[in-house]
C-alpha positions as CSV (number, residue, x, y, z in Angstrom):
1,G,0.7,-11.5,-0.2
2,V,0.0,-10.8,-3.9
3,A,-0.3,-14.4,-4.7
4,I,-3.0,-15.0,-2.0
5,H,-4.9,-11.9,-3.2
6,A,-4.6,-13.1,-6.9
7,A,-5.8,-16.6,-5.8
8,F,-9.0,-15.2,-4.0
9,V,-9.7,-12.9,-6.9
10,S,-9.4,-15.7,-9.3
11,R,-11.8,-17.8,-7.1
12,A,-14.2,-15.0,-6.8
13,T,-14.3,-14.5,-10.7
14,G,-14.9,-18.2,-11.3
15,S,-11.5,-18.8,-12.8
16,D,-9.5,-21.9,-11.8
17,L,-6.2,-20.1,-12.6
18,L,-5.0,-20.0,-9.0
19,D,-6.4,-22.2,-6.3
20,P,-6.1,-20.8,-2.7
21,D,-6.1,-24.2,-1.2
22,S,-3.2,-25.4,-3.4
23,L,-1.4,-22.1,-2.7
24,A,-1.6,-22.8,1.0
25,H,-0.7,-26.5,0.7
26,F,2.5,-25.7,-1.2
27,G,3.2,-22.1,-0.3
28,I,3.5,-22.5,3.4
29,P,6.1,-25.4,3.2
30,I,8.0,-23.6,0.5
31,L,8.0,-20.5,2.8
32,L,9.3,-22.7,5.7
33,V,12.1,-24.1,3.4
34,V,13.2,-20.6,2.5
35,T,12.9,-19.2,5.9
36,G,14.9,-22.2,7.3
37,N,17.6,-21.6,4.7
38,Y,18.1,-18.0,5.9
39,L,17.6,-18.7,9.6
40,G,21.1,-20.2,10.0
41,K,22.7,-17.1,8.5
42,I,21.3,-14.3,10.5
43,R,23.4,-12.4,12.9
44,S,22.4,-11.8,16.5
45,N,19.6,-9.2,16.9
46,F,16.6,-8.4,18.9
47,L,14.0,-8.5,16.2
48,F,14.2,-11.8,14.4
49,G,15.2,-15.3,15.3
50,I,15.2,-17.5,18.3
51,R,15.5,-14.9,21.0
52,T,16.1,-16.7,24.3
53,P,18.2,-15.1,27.1
54,W,20.9,-17.6,26.1
55,T,21.1,-16.9,22.5
56,L,21.0,-13.1,23.2
57,S,24.0,-13.4,25.7
58,S,26.2,-15.8,23.7
59,D,27.2,-15.5,20.1
60,L,28.1,-19.3,20.0
61,S,24.6,-20.2,21.3
62,W,23.0,-17.8,18.7
63,N,24.9,-19.3,15.8
64,R,24.6,-22.9,16.7
65,T,21.0,-22.7,17.7
66,H,20.0,-20.9,14.4
67,R,22.0,-23.4,12.3
68,L,20.2,-26.3,13.9
69,A,16.7,-24.5,13.8
70,G,17.3,-23.6,10.2
71,R,18.1,-27.2,9.2
72,L,15.0,-28.5,11.2
73,T,12.8,-25.8,9.6
74,V,14.0,-26.9,6.1
75,L,13.2,-30.5,7.0
76,L,9.8,-29.6,8.3
77,G,9.0,-27.6,5.0
78,L,10.1,-30.6,2.9
79,G,8.1,-33.0,5.0
80,L,5.0,-30.7,4.6
81,L,5.5,-30.8,0.9
82,V,5.5,-34.6,1.0
83,V,2.2,-34.6,3.0
84,A,0.8,-32.1,0.5
85,V,1.7,-34.2,-2.7
86,V,1.1,-37.8,-1.3
87,W,-1.9,-37.3,1.1
88,R,-3.6,-34.1,0.0
89,D,-5.2,-33.9,3.4
90,S,-5.6,-30.3,4.7
91,R,-6.0,-31.4,8.3
92,L,-3.1,-33.8,8.4
93,Q,-0.9,-31.1,6.9
94,F,-2.2,-28.5,9.4
95,W,-1.6,-30.7,12.4
96,A,1.8,-31.9,11.1
97,G,2.9,-28.3,10.6
98,L,1.7,-27.2,14.1
99,I,3.3,-30.1,15.9
100,G,6.5,-29.8,13.8
101,L,6.8,-26.1,14.5
102,A,6.3,-26.8,18.2
103,L,9.0,-29.4,18.2
104,V,11.5,-27.3,16.2
105,T,10.8,-24.5,18.8
106,M,11.3,-26.7,21.7
107,I,14.4,-28.3,20.4
108,A,15.9,-24.9,19.6
109,V,15.3,-23.6,23.1
110,V,16.8,-26.5,24.8
111,H,19.7,-26.5,22.4
112,S,20.3,-22.8,23.0
113,F,20.5,-23.4,26.7
114,R,22.9,-26.4,26.4
115,V,25.3,-24.5,24.1
116,W,25.1,-21.3,26.4
117,K,26.1,-23.6,29.3
118,S,29.1,-24.9,27.6
119,D,30.2,-21.5,26.2
120,R,33.1,-20.2,28.3
121,S,32.8,-16.6,26.9
122,R,29.2,-16.3,27.6
123,G,27.6,-13.4,29.4
124,E,24.9,-13.8,31.9
125,P,21.3,-13.8,30.5
126,K,19.7,-10.3,30.6
127,P,16.8,-9.8,33.0
128,R,13.4,-9.5,31.3
129,Q,11.9,-6.0,31.1
130,V,8.3,-5.8,31.8
């Protein structure tokens, strides 16, 4: 947050010290790499993570799903860094990031269900509260 504010203040004052575009091109992929690194290490909770009915009712599903999603998120972040360095195209990076996040999410959800199905110690998924 501070870096983004500093970049916009820098641009508003005519300084080229921090460029908001460069910050977005490199900051978001780095954020994905850092987040992916921690994603595989978090414990089951109701606030953060891939919270499907299957991951919430099976520790095995939670752990394996988050390890896989963490690795995929790190790979996505590294791929977006390559796009930022090699092509320098904002639209390409945006669409690659959006499609990449959608794929990581879909793969994680399917994986969570498959692991839950094979877990002999699983509980039944909790019904949704409206």
